[in-house]
Chimera marker file (.cmm) of the C-alpha trace (Angstrom):
<marker_set name="trace">
<marker id="1" x="-28.330" y="102.472" z="-48.989" r="1" g="1" b="0" radius="0.5"/>
<marker id="2" x="-26.829" y="104.826" z="-51.457" r="1" g="1" b="0" radius="0.5"/>
<marker id="3" x="-29.527" y="107.182" z="-51.047" r="1" g="1" b="0" radius="0.5"/>
<marker id="4" x="-29.889" y="107.743" z="-47.670" r="1" g="1" b="0" radius="0.5"/>
<marker id="5" x="-28.739" y="110.758" z="-45.914" r="1" g="1" b="0" radius="0.5"/>
<marker id="6" x="-26.733" y="109.329" z="-43.403" r="1" g="1" b="0" radius="0.5"/>
<marker id="7" x="-24.570" y="107.491" z="-46.168" r="1" g="1" b="0" radius="0.5"/>
<marker id="8" x="-23.906" y="110.761" z="-47.911" r="1" g="1" b="0" radius="0.5"/>
<marker id="9" x="-23.140" y="112.617" z="-44.327" r="1" g="1" b="0" radius="0.5"/>
<marker id="10" x="-20.402" y="109.530" z="-43.992" r="1" g="1" b="0" radius="0.5"/>
<marker id="11" x="-18.960" y="110.139" z="-47.287" r="1" g="1" b="0" radius="0.5"/>
<marker id="12" x="-18.579" y="113.658" z="-46.860" r="1" g="1" b="0" radius="0.5"/>
<marker id="13" x="-17.189" y="113.190" z="-43.340" r="1" g="1" b="0" radius="0.5"/>
<marker id="14" x="-14.334" y="110.638" z="-44.805" r="1" g="1" b="0" radius="0.5"/>
<marker id="15" x="-13.568" y="113.100" z="-47.751" r="1" g="1" b="0" radius="0.5"/>
<marker id="16" x="-13.290" y="115.967" z="-45.293" r="1" g="1" b="0" radius="0.5"/>
<marker id="17" x="-10.883" y="114.057" z="-43.123" r="1" g="1" b="0" radius="0.5"/>
<marker id="18" x="-8.762" y="113.130" z="-46.407" r="1" g="1" b="0" radius="0.5"/>
<marker id="19" x="-8.422" y="116.783" z="-47.296" r="1" g="1" b="0" radius="0.5"/>
<marker id="20" x="-7.570" y="117.537" z="-43.528" r="1" g="1" b="0" radius="0.5"/>
<marker id="21" x="-4.996" y="114.795" z="-43.662" r="1" g="1" b="0" radius="0.5"/>
<marker id="22" x="-3.513" y="115.751" z="-47.039" r="1" g="1" b="0" radius="0.5"/>
<marker id="23" x="-3.335" y="119.591" z="-45.943" r="1" g="1" b="0" radius="0.5"/>
<marker id="24" x="-1.439" y="118.570" z="-42.691" r="1" g="1" b="0" radius="0.5"/>
<marker id="25" x="-4.386" y="119.525" z="-40.342" r="1" g="1" b="0" radius="0.5"/>
<marker id="26" x="-3.968" y="116.579" z="-38.189" r="1" g="1" b="0" radius="0.5"/>
<marker id="27" x="-0.283" y="117.836" z="-37.510" r="1" g="1" b="0" radius="0.5"/>
<marker id="28" x="-1.394" y="121.062" z="-36.645" r="1" g="1" b="0" radius="0.5"/>
<marker id="29" x="-4.277" y="119.746" z="-34.337" r="1" g="1" b="0" radius="0.5"/>
<marker id="30" x="-1.622" y="117.190" z="-33.086" r="1" g="1" b="0" radius="0.5"/>
<marker id="31" x="0.768" y="120.195" z="-32.335" r="1" g="1" b="0" radius="0.5"/>
<marker id="32" x="-1.844" y="122.639" z="-30.609" r="1" g="1" b="0" radius="0.5"/>
<marker id="33" x="-3.000" y="119.603" z="-28.470" r="1" g="1" b="0" radius="0.5"/>
<marker id="34" x="0.582" y="118.782" z="-27.297" r="1" g="1" b="0" radius="0.5"/>
<marker id="35" x="1.434" y="122.630" z="-26.908" r="1" g="1" b="0" radius="0.5"/>
<marker id="36" x="-1.750" y="122.930" z="-24.686" r="1" g="1" b="0" radius="0.5"/>
<marker id="37" x="-0.904" y="119.756" z="-22.842" r="1" g="1" b="0" radius="0.5"/>
<marker id="38" x="2.729" y="121.531" z="-22.317" r="1" g="1" b="0" radius="0.5"/>
<marker id="39" x="1.046" y="124.668" z="-20.862" r="1" g="1" b="0" radius="0.5"/>
<marker id="40" x="-1.309" y="122.595" z="-18.716" r="1" g="1" b="0" radius="0.5"/>
<marker id="41" x="1.671" y="120.926" z="-17.421" r="1" g="1" b="0" radius="0.5"/>
<marker id="42" x="3.544" y="123.926" z="-16.745" r="1" g="1" b="0" radius="0.5"/>
<marker id="43" x="0.572" y="125.315" z="-15.266" r="1" g="1" b="0" radius="0.5"/>
<marker id="44" x="0.182" y="122.326" z="-12.734" r="1" g="1" b="0" radius="0.5"/>
<marker id="45" x="3.936" y="122.429" z="-12.029" r="1" g="1" b="0" radius="0.5"/>
<marker id="46" x="3.158" y="126.114" z="-11.190" r="1" g="1" b="0" radius="0.5"/>
<marker id="47" x="0.554" y="125.554" z="-9.086" r="1" g="1" b="0" radius="0.5"/>
<marker id="48" x="2.516" y="122.789" z="-7.382" r="1" g="1" b="0" radius="0.5"/>
<marker id="49" x="5.180" y="125.265" z="-6.777" r="1" g="1" b="0" radius="0.5"/>
<marker id="50" x="2.960" y="127.805" z="-5.387" r="1" g="1" b="0" radius="0.5"/>
<marker id="51" x="1.316" y="125.332" z="-3.374" r="1" g="1" b="0" radius="0.5"/>
<marker id="52" x="4.543" y="124.359" z="-1.867" r="1" g="1" b="0" radius="0.5"/>
<marker id="53" x="5.348" y="128.018" z="-1.169" r="1" g="1" b="0" radius="0.5"/>
<marker id="54" x="2.014" y="128.654" z="0.567" r="1" g="1" b="0" radius="0.5"/>
<marker id="55" x="2.511" y="125.792" z="2.668" r="1" g="1" b="0" radius="0.5"/>
<marker id="56" x="5.916" y="126.915" z="3.620" r="1" g="1" b="0" radius="0.5"/>
<marker id="57" x="4.798" y="130.301" z="4.208" r="1" g="1" b="0" radius="0.5"/>
<marker id="58" x="1.901" y="128.867" z="6.380" r="1" g="1" b="0" radius="0.5"/>
<marker id="59" x="4.476" y="126.648" z="8.424" r="1" g="1" b="0" radius="0.5"/>
<marker id="60" x="6.542" y="129.756" z="9.032" r="1" g="1" b="0" radius="0.5"/>
<marker id="61" x="3.412" y="131.941" z="10.013" r="1" g="1" b="0" radius="0.5"/>
<marker id="62" x="2.585" y="129.091" z="12.545" r="1" g="1" b="0" radius="0.5"/>
<marker id="63" x="6.036" y="128.917" z="13.889" r="1" g="1" b="0" radius="0.5"/>
<marker id="64" x="6.273" y="132.871" z="14.498" r="1" g="1" b="0" radius="0.5"/>
<marker id="65" x="2.687" y="132.947" z="15.920" r="1" g="1" b="0" radius="0.5"/>
<marker id="66" x="3.692" y="130.094" z="18.568" r="1" g="1" b="0" radius="0.5"/>
<marker id="67" x="6.948" y="132.101" z="19.108" r="1" g="1" b="0" radius="0.5"/>
<marker id="68" x="4.919" y="135.485" z="19.606" r="1" g="1" b="0" radius="0.5"/>
<marker id="69" x="2.467" y="133.386" z="21.964" r="1" g="1" b="0" radius="0.5"/>
<marker id="70" x="5.630" y="132.214" z="23.892" r="1" g="1" b="0" radius="0.5"/>
<marker id="71" x="6.910" y="135.809" z="24.018" r="1" g="1" b="0" radius="0.5"/>
<marker id="72" x="3.774" y="137.274" z="25.108" r="1" g="1" b="0" radius="0.5"/>
<marker id="73" x="3.458" y="134.436" z="27.866" r="1" g="1" b="0" radius="0.5"/>
<marker id="74" x="6.992" y="135.536" z="28.978" r="1" g="1" b="0" radius="0.5"/>
<marker id="75" x="6.135" y="139.265" z="28.863" r="1" g="1" b="0" radius="0.5"/>
<marker id="76" x="2.901" y="138.707" z="30.854" r="1" g="1" b="0" radius="0.5"/>
<marker id="77" x="4.561" y="136.257" z="33.521" r="1" g="1" b="0" radius="0.5"/>
<marker id="78" x="7.360" y="138.917" z="33.752" r="1" g="1" b="0" radius="0.5"/>
<marker id="79" x="5.108" y="141.651" z="34.236" r="1" g="1" b="0" radius="0.5"/>
<marker id="80" x="3.039" y="139.668" z="36.998" r="1" g="1" b="0" radius="0.5"/>
<marker id="81" x="6.301" y="138.901" z="38.752" r="1" g="1" b="0" radius="0.5"/>
<marker id="82" x="7.345" y="142.718" z="38.439" r="1" g="1" b="0" radius="0.5"/>
<marker id="83" x="3.903" y="143.832" z="40.035" r="1" g="1" b="0" radius="0.5"/>
<marker id="84" x="4.078" y="141.173" z="42.853" r="1" g="1" b="0" radius="0.5"/>
<marker id="85" x="7.587" y="142.574" z="43.513" r="1" g="1" b="0" radius="0.5"/>
<marker id="86" x="6.447" y="146.184" z="43.428" r="1" g="1" b="0" radius="0.5"/>
<marker id="87" x="3.502" y="145.615" z="45.804" r="1" g="1" b="0" radius="0.5"/>
<marker id="88" x="5.810" y="143.497" z="47.993" r="1" g="1" b="0" radius="0.5"/>
<marker id="89" x="8.219" y="146.336" z="48.237" r="1" g="1" b="0" radius="0.5"/>
<marker id="90" x="5.245" y="148.831" z="48.883" r="1" g="1" b="0" radius="0.5"/>
<marker id="91" x="3.998" y="146.867" z="51.631" r="1" g="1" b="0" radius="0.5"/>
<marker id="92" x="7.498" y="146.656" z="52.938" r="1" g="1" b="0" radius="0.5"/>
<marker id="93" x="7.983" y="150.509" z="52.605" r="1" g="1" b="0" radius="0.5"/>
<marker id="94" x="4.611" y="151.267" z="54.344" r="1" g="1" b="0" radius="0.5"/>
<marker id="95" x="5.392" y="148.713" z="57.092" r="1" g="1" b="0" radius="0.5"/>
<marker id="96" x="8.713" y="150.425" z="57.797" r="1" g="1" b="0" radius="0.5"/>
<marker id="97" x="7.114" y="154.094" z="57.698" r="1" g="1" b="0" radius="0.5"/>
<marker id="98" x="4.335" y="152.726" z="60.131" r="1" g="1" b="0" radius="0.5"/>
<marker id="99" x="7.233" y="151.192" z="62.397" r="1" g="1" b="0" radius="0.5"/>
<marker id="100" x="9.030" y="154.609" z="62.152" r="1" g="1" b="0" radius="0.5"/>
<marker id="101" x="5.888" y="156.659" z="62.919" r="1" g="1" b="0" radius="0.5"/>
<marker id="102" x="4.859" y="154.251" z="65.729" r="1" g="1" b="0" radius="0.5"/>
<marker id="103" x="8.564" y="154.220" z="67.352" r="1" g="1" b="0" radius="0.5"/>
<marker id="104" x="8.761" y="158.183" z="66.628" r="1" g="1" b="0" radius="0.5"/>
<marker id="105" x="5.354" y="158.562" z="68.761" r="1" g="1" b="0" radius="0.5"/>
<marker id="106" x="6.106" y="156.046" z="71.174" r="1" g="1" b="0" radius="0.5"/>
<marker id="107" x="9.604" y="158.149" z="72.176" r="1" g="1" b="0" radius="0.5"/>
<marker id="108" x="7.829" y="161.376" z="72.071" r="1" g="1" b="0" radius="0.5"/>
<marker id="109" x="5.236" y="159.774" z="74.575" r="1" g="1" b="0" radius="0.5"/>
<marker id="110" x="8.167" y="158.402" z="76.647" r="1" g="1" b="0" radius="0.5"/>
<marker id="111" x="9.845" y="161.996" z="76.683" r="1" g="1" b="0" radius="0.5"/>
<marker id="112" x="6.445" y="163.501" z="77.385" r="1" g="1" b="0" radius="0.5"/>
<marker id="113" x="6.008" y="161.017" z="80.444" r="1" g="1" b="0" radius="0.5"/>
<marker id="114" x="9.581" y="161.686" z="81.543" r="1" g="1" b="0" radius="0.5"/>
<marker id="115" x="9.027" y="165.262" z="81.553" r="1" g="1" b="0" radius="0.5"/>
<marker id="116" x="5.952" y="165.128" z="83.127" r="1" g="1" b="0" radius="0.5"/>
<marker id="117" x="7.448" y="163.051" z="85.868" r="1" g="1" b="0" radius="0.5"/>
<marker id="118" x="10.265" y="165.574" z="86.316" r="1" g="1" b="0" radius="0.5"/>
<marker id="119" x="7.900" y="168.349" z="86.567" r="1" g="1" b="0" radius="0.5"/>
<marker id="120" x="5.854" y="166.180" z="89.053" r="1" g="1" b="0" radius="0.5"/>
<marker id="121" x="9.036" y="165.487" z="91.135" r="1" g="1" b="0" radius="0.5"/>
<marker id="122" x="10.320" y="169.147" z="91.032" r="1" g="1" b="0" radius="0.5"/>
<marker id="123" x="6.794" y="170.245" z="92.122" r="1" g="1" b="0" radius="0.5"/>
<marker id="124" x="6.672" y="167.586" z="95.157" r="1" g="1" b="0" radius="0.5"/>
<marker id="125" x="10.207" y="168.654" z="95.885" r="1" g="1" b="0" radius="0.5"/>
<marker id="126" x="9.287" y="172.329" z="96.115" r="1" g="1" b="0" radius="0.5"/>
<marker id="127" x="6.388" y="171.648" z="97.997" r="1" g="1" b="0" radius="0.5"/>
<marker id="128" x="8.338" y="169.468" z="100.407" r="1" g="1" b="0" radius="0.5"/>
<marker id="129" x="11.001" y="172.064" z="100.583" r="1" g="1" b="0" radius="0.5"/>
<marker id="130" x="8.527" y="174.715" z="101.454" r="1" g="1" b="0" radius="0.5"/>
<marker id="131" x="6.523" y="172.413" z="104.006" r="1" g="1" b="0" radius="0.5"/>
<marker id="132" x="9.829" y="171.632" z="105.737" r="1" g="1" b="0" radius="0.5"/>
<marker id="133" x="11.240" y="175.055" z="105.777" r="1" g="1" b="0" radius="0.5"/>
<marker id="134" x="7.830" y="176.180" z="107.341" r="1" g="1" b="0" radius="0.5"/>
<marker id="135" x="7.919" y="173.451" z="109.812" r="1" g="1" b="0" radius="0.5"/>
<marker id="136" x="11.625" y="174.206" z="110.613" r="1" g="1" b="0" radius="0.5"/>
<marker id="137" x="11.336" y="177.540" z="111.085" r="1" g="1" b="0" radius="0.5"/>
<marker id="138" x="8.358" y="177.278" z="113.473" r="1" g="1" b="0" radius="0.5"/>
<marker id="139" x="9.996" y="174.687" z="115.531" r="1" g="1" b="0" radius="0.5"/>
<marker id="140" x="14.046" y="175.613" z="115.265" r="1" g="1" b="0" radius="0.5"/>
<marker id="141" x="15.206" y="179.342" z="115.989" r="1" g="1" b="0" radius="0.5"/>
<marker id="142" x="18.498" y="180.923" z="115.502" r="1" g="1" b="0" radius="0.5"/>
<marker id="143" x="21.460" y="181.033" z="113.217" r="1" g="1" b="0" radius="0.5"/>
<marker id="144" x="22.053" y="177.508" z="113.687" r="1" g="1" b="0" radius="0.5"/>
<marker id="145" x="18.824" y="176.556" z="112.557" r="1" g="1" b="0" radius="0.5"/>
<marker id="146" x="18.687" y="178.624" z="109.604" r="1" g="1" b="0" radius="0.5"/>
<marker id="147" x="22.169" y="177.195" z="108.465" r="1" g="1" b="0" radius="0.5"/>
<marker id="148" x="20.523" y="173.710" z="108.736" r="1" g="1" b="0" radius="0.5"/>
<marker id="149" x="17.689" y="174.442" z="106.832" r="1" g="1" b="0" radius="0.5"/>
<marker id="150" x="19.458" y="175.931" z="103.883" r="1" g="1" b="0" radius="0.5"/>
<marker id="151" x="21.936" y="173.106" z="103.760" r="1" g="1" b="0" radius="0.5"/>
<marker id="152" x="19.006" y="170.549" z="104.281" r="1" g="1" b="0" radius="0.5"/>
<marker id="153" x="16.631" y="172.286" z="101.560" r="1" g="1" b="0" radius="0.5"/>
<marker id="154" x="19.686" y="172.221" z="98.961" r="1" g="1" b="0" radius="0.5"/>
<marker id="155" x="20.388" y="168.799" z="99.812" r="1" g="1" b="0" radius="0.5"/>
<marker id="156" x="16.834" y="167.765" z="99.329" r="1" g="1" b="0" radius="0.5"/>
<marker id="157" x="16.493" y="169.808" z="96.255" r="1" g="1" b="0" radius="0.5"/>
<marker id="158" x="19.403" y="167.994" z="94.683" r="1" g="1" b="0" radius="0.5"/>
<marker id="159" x="18.281" y="164.569" z="95.288" r="1" g="1" b="0" radius="0.5"/>
<marker id="160" x="14.933" y="164.976" z="94.113" r="1" g="1" b="0" radius="0.5"/>
<marker id="161" x="16.119" y="166.330" z="90.945" r="1" g="1" b="0" radius="0.5"/>
<marker id="162" x="18.315" y="163.339" z="90.330" r="1" g="1" b="0" radius="0.5"/>
<link id1="1" id2="2" r="1" g="1" b="0" radius="0.2"/>
<link id1="2" id2="3" r="1" g="1" b="0" radius="0.2"/>
<link id1="3" id2="4" r="1" g="1" b="0" radius="0.2"/>
<link id1="4" id2="5" r="1" g="1" b="0" radius="0.2"/>
<link id1="5" id2="6" r="1" g="1" b="0" radius="0.2"/>
<link id1="6" id2="7" r="1" g="1" b="0" radius="0.2"/>
<link id1="7" id2="8" r="1" g="1" b="0" radius="0.2"/>
<link id1="8" id2="9" r="1" g="1" b="0" radius="0.2"/>
<link id1="9" id2="10" r="1" g="1" b="0" radius="0.2"/>
<link id1="10" id2="11" r="1" g="1" b="0" radius="0.2"/>
<link id1="11" id2="12" r="1" g="1" b="0" radius="0.2"/>
<link id1="12" id2="13" r="1" g="1" b="0" radius="0.2"/>
<link id1="13" id2="14" r="1" g="1" b="0" radius="0.2"/>
<link id1="14" id2="15" r="1" g="1" b="0" radius="0.2"/>
<link id1="15" id2="16" r="1" g="1" b="0" radius="0.2"/>
<link id1="16" id2="17" r="1" g="1" b="0" radius="0.2"/>
<link id1="17" id2="18" r="1" g="1" b="0" radius="0.2"/>
<link id1="18" id2="19" r="1" g="1" b="0" radius="0.2"/>
<link id1="19" id2="20" r="1" g="1" b="0" radius="0.2"/>
<link id1="20" id2="21" r="1" g="1" b="0" radius="0.2"/>
<link id1="21" id2="22" r="1" g="1" b="0" radius="0.2"/>
<link id1="22" id2="23" r="1" g="1" b="0" radius="0.2"/>
<link id1="23" id2="24" r="1" g="1" b="0" radius="0.2"/>
<link id1="24" id2="25" r="1" g="1" b="0" radius="0.2"/>
<link id1="25" id2="26" r="1" g="1" b="0" radius="0.2"/>
<link id1="26" id2="27" r="1" g="1" b="0" radius="0.2"/>
<link id1="27" id2="28" r="1" g="1" b="0" radius="0.2"/>
<link id1="28" id2="29" r="1" g="1" b="0" radius="0.2"/>
<link id1="29" id2="30" r="1" g="1" b="0" radius="0.2"/>
<link id1="30" id2="31" r="1" g="1" b="0" radius="0.2"/>
<link id1="31" id2="32" r="1" g="1" b="0" radius="0.2"/>
<link id1="32" id2="33" r="1" g="1" b="0" radius="0.2"/>
<link id1="33" id2="34" r="1" g="1" b="0" radius="0.2"/>
<link id1="34" id2="35" r="1" g="1" b="0" radius="0.2"/>
<link id1="35" id2="36" r="1" g="1" b="0" radius="0.2"/>
<link id1="36" id2="37" r="1" g="1" b="0" radius="0.2"/>
<link id1="37" id2="38" r="1" g="1" b="0" radius="0.2"/>
<link id1="38" id2="39" r="1" g="1" b="0" radius="0.2"/>
<link id1="39" id2="40" r="1" g="1" b="0" radius="0.2"/>
<link id1="40" id2="41" r="1" g="1" b="0" radius="0.2"/>
<link id1="41" id2="42" r="1" g="1" b="0" radius="0.2"/>
<link id1="42" id2="43" r="1" g="1" b="0" radius="0.2"/>
<link id1="43" id2="44" r="1" g="1" b="0" radius="0.2"/>
<link id1="44" id2="45" r="1" g="1" b="0" radius="0.2"/>
<link id1="45" id2="46" r="1" g="1" b="0" radius="0.2"/>
<link id1="46" id2="47" r="1" g="1" b="0" radius="0.2"/>
<link id1="47" id2="48" r="1" g="1" b="0" radius="0.2"/>
<link id1="48" id2="49" r="1" g="1" b="0" radius="0.2"/>
<link id1="49" id2="50" r="1" g="1" b="0" radius="0.2"/>
<link id1="50" id2="51" r="1" g="1" b="0" radius="0.2"/>
<link id1="51" id2="52" r="1" g="1" b="0" radius="0.2"/>
<link id1="52" id2="53" r="1" g="1" b="0" radius="0.2"/>
<link id1="53" id2="54" r="1" g="1" b="0" radius="0.2"/>
<link id1="54" id2="55" r="1" g="1" b="0" radius="0.2"/>
<link id1="55" id2="56" r="1" g="1" b="0" radius="0.2"/>
<link id1="56" id2="57" r="1" g="1" b="0" radius="0.2"/>
<link id1="57" id2="58" r="1" g="1" b="0" radius="0.2"/>
<link id1="58" id2="59" r="1" g="1" b="0" radius="0.2"/>
<link id1="59" id2="60" r="1" g="1" b="0" radius="0.2"/>
<link id1="60" id2="61" r="1" g="1" b="0" radius="0.2"/>
<link id1="61" id2="62" r="1" g="1" b="0" radius="0.2"/>
<link id1="62" id2="63" r="1" g="1" b="0" radius="0.2"/>
<link id1="63" id2="64" r="1" g="1" b="0" radius="0.2"/>
<link id1="64" id2="65" r="1" g="1" b="0" radius="0.2"/>
<link id1="65" id2="66" r="1" g="1" b="0" radius="0.2"/>
<link id1="66" id2="67" r="1" g="1" b="0" radius="0.2"/>
<link id1="67" id2="68" r="1" g="1" b="0" radius="0.2"/>
<link id1="68" id2="69" r="1" g="1" b="0" radius="0.2"/>
<link id1="69" id2="70" r="1" g="1" b="0" radius="0.2"/>
<link id1="70" id2="71" r="1" g="1" b="0" radius="0.2"/>
<link id1="71" id2="72" r="1" g="1" b="0" radius="0.2"/>
<link id1="72" id2="73" r="1" g="1" b="0" radius="0.2"/>
<link id1="73" id2="74" r="1" g="1" b="0" radius="0.2"/>
<link id1="74" id2="75" r="1" g="1" b="0" radius="0.2"/>
<link id1="75" id2="76" r="1" g="1" b="0" radius="0.2"/>
<link id1="76" id2="77" r="1" g="1" b="0" radius="0.2"/>
<link id1="77" id2="78" r="1" g="1" b="0" radius="0.2"/>
<link id1="78" id2="79" r="1" g="1" b="0" radius="0.2"/>
<link id1="79" id2="80" r="1" g="1" b="0" radius="0.2"/>
<link id1="80" id2="81" r="1" g="1" b="0" radius="0.2"/>
<link id1="81" id2="82" r="1" g="1" b="0" radius="0.2"/>
<link id1="82" id2="83" r="1" g="1" b="0" radius="0.2"/>
<link id1="83" id2="84" r="1" g="1" b="0" radius="0.2"/>
<link id1="84" id2="85" r="1" g="1" b="0" radius="0.2"/>
<link id1="85" id2="86" r="1" g="1" b="0" radius="0.2"/>
<link id1="86" id2="87" r="1" g="1" b="0" radius="0.2"/>
<link id1="87" id2="88" r="1" g="1" b="0" radius="0.2"/>
<link id1="88" id2="89" r="1" g="1" b="0" radius="0.2"/>
<link id1="89" id2="90" r="1" g="1" b="0" radius="0.2"/>
<link id1="90" id2="91" r="1" g="1" b="0" radius="0.2"/>
<link id1="91" id2="92" r="1" g="1" b="0" radius="0.2"/>
<link id1="92" id2="93" r="1" g="1" b="0" radius="0.2"/>
<link id1="93" id2="94" r="1" g="1" b="0" radius="0.2"/>
<link id1="94" id2="95" r="1" g="1" b="0" radius="0.2"/>
<link id1="95" id2="96" r="1" g="1" b="0" radius="0.2"/>
<link id1="96" id2="97" r="1" g="1" b="0" radius="0.2"/>
<link id1="97" id2="98" r="1" g="1" b="0" radius="0.2"/>
<link id1="98" id2="99" r="1" g="1" b="0" radius="0.2"/>
<link id1="99" id2="100" r="1" g="1" b="0" radius="0.2"/>
<link id1="100" id2="101" r="1" g="1" b="0" radius="0.2"/>
<link id1="101" id2="102" r="1" g="1" b="0" radius="0.2"/>
<link id1="102" id2="103" r="1" g="1" b="0" radius="0.2"/>
<link id1="103" id2="104" r="1" g="1" b="0" radius="0.2"/>
<link id1="104" id2="105" r="1" g="1" b="0" radius="0.2"/>
<link id1="105" id2="106" r="1" g="1" b="0" radius="0.2"/>
<link id1="106" id2="107" r="1" g="1" b="0" radius="0.2"/>
<link id1="107" id2="108" r="1" g="1" b="0" radius="0.2"/>
<link id1="108" id2="109" r="1" g="1" b="0" radius="0.2"/>
<link id1="109" id2="110" r="1" g="1" b="0" radius="0.2"/>
<link id1="110" id2="111" r="1" g="1" b="0" radius="0.2"/>
<link id1="111" id2="112" r="1" g="1" b="0" radius="0.2"/>
<link id1="112" id2="113" r="1" g="1" b="0" radius="0.2"/>
<link id1="113" id2="114" r="1" g="1" b="0" radius="0.2"/>
<link id1="114" id2="115" r="1" g="1" b="0" radius="0.2"/>
<link id1="115" id2="116" r="1" g="1" b="0" radius="0.2"/>
<link id1="116" id2="117" r="1" g="1" b="0" radius="0.2"/>
<link id1="117" id2="118" r="1" g="1" b="0" radius="0.2"/>
<link id1="118" id2="119" r="1" g="1" b="0" radius="0.2"/>
<link id1="119" id2="120" r="1" g="1" b="0" radius="0.2"/>
<link id1="120" id2="121" r="1" g="1" b="0" radius="0.2"/>
<link id1="121" id2="122" r="1" g="1" b="0" radius="0.2"/>
<link id1="122" id2="123" r="1" g="1" b="0" radius="0.2"/>
<link id1="123" id2="124" r="1" g="1" b="0" radius="0.2"/>
<link id1="124" id2="125" r="1" g="1" b="0" radius="0.2"/>
<link id1="125" id2="126" r="1" g="1" b="0" radius="0.2"/>
<link id1="126" id2="127" r="1" g="1" b="0" radius="0.2"/>
<link id1="127" id2="128" r="1" g="1" b="0" radius="0.2"/>
<link id1="128" id2="129" r="1" g="1" b="0" radius="0.2"/>
<link id1="129" id2="130" r="1" g="1" b="0" radius="0.2"/>
<link id1="130" id2="131" r="1" g="1" b="0" radius="0.2"/>
<link id1="131" id2="132" r="1" g="1" b="0" radius="0.2"/>
<link id1="132" id2="133" r="1" g="1" b="0" radius="0.2"/>
<link id1="133" id2="134" r="1" g="1" b="0" radius="0.2"/>
<link id1="134" id2="135" r="1" g="1" b="0" radius="0.2"/>
<link id1="135" id2="136" r="1" g="1" b="0" radius="0.2"/>
<link id1="136" id2="137" r="1" g="1" b="0" radius="0.2"/>
<link id1="137" id2="138" r="1" g="1" b="0" radius="0.2"/>
<link id1="138" id2="139" r="1" g="1" b="0" radius="0.2"/>
<link id1="139" id2="140" r="1" g="1" b="0" radius="0.2"/>
<link id1="140" id2="141" r="1" g="1" b="0" radius="0.2"/>
<link id1="141" id2="142" r="1" g="1" b="0" radius="0.2"/>
<link id1="142" id2="143" r="1" g="1" b="0" radius="0.2"/>
<link id1="143" id2="144" r="1" g="1" b="0" radius="0.2"/>
<link id1="144" id2="145" r="1" g="1" b="0" radius="0.2"/>
<link id1="145" id2="146" r="1" g="1" b="0" radius="0.2"/>
<link id1="146" id2="147" r="1" g="1" b="0" radius="0.2"/>
<link id1="147" id2="148" r="1" g="1" b="0" radius="0.2"/>
<link id1="148" id2="149" r="1" g="1" b="0" radius="0.2"/>
<link id1="149" id2="150" r="1" g="1" b="0" radius="0.2"/>
<link id1="150" id2="151" r="1" g="1" b="0" radius="0.2"/>
<link id1="151" id2="152" r="1" g="1" b="0" radius="0.2"/>
<link id1="152" id2="153" r="1" g="1" b="0" radius="0.2"/>
<link id1="153" id2="154" r="1" g="1" b="0" radius="0.2"/>
<link id1="154" id2="155" r="1" g="1" b="0" radius="0.2"/>
<link id1="155" id2="156" r="1" g="1" b="0" radius="0.2"/>
<link id1="156" id2="157" r="1" g="1" b="0" radius="0.2"/>
<link id1="157" id2="158" r="1" g="1" b="0" radius="0.2"/>
<link id1="158" id2="159" r="1" g="1" b="0" radius="0.2"/>
<link id1="159" id2="160" r="1" g="1" b="0" radius="0.2"/>
<link id1="160" id2="161" r="1" g="1" b="0" radius="0.2"/>
<link id1="161" id2="162" r="1" g="1" b="0" radius="0.2"/>
</marker_set>
């Protein structure tokens, strides 16, 4: 047993550990491990803080996106209402324009009809006067006949034009 390699490796390991302990190596290793543990703890705390900040930023982003979507919906709704109102107003203006044009055309037609009727009446009155004058001249003679014809013709013209 004293001559085996494993025995001498174990003895060398125990001597090495005794030297490390005597020099204070275990304290240095403990301090190093404690420092590393403290650094890891700080890094974990920092990561936790960053994660909470990221969650807050994400929540803020979602809230802003929801608000932006609502605002976009309101803008779209308002634009649709404005477009519908403008279309209705345009249709109303077009209907009013057509009504005014139709009324104007009807008025012009009525005036033209009235003018044509007046011209026809005037032509008929002139024709009637001429025919009457011719008939009366042929049948009536003298100054009395002429005075009667003139007064009758004047009266006929006045009544026909009225």
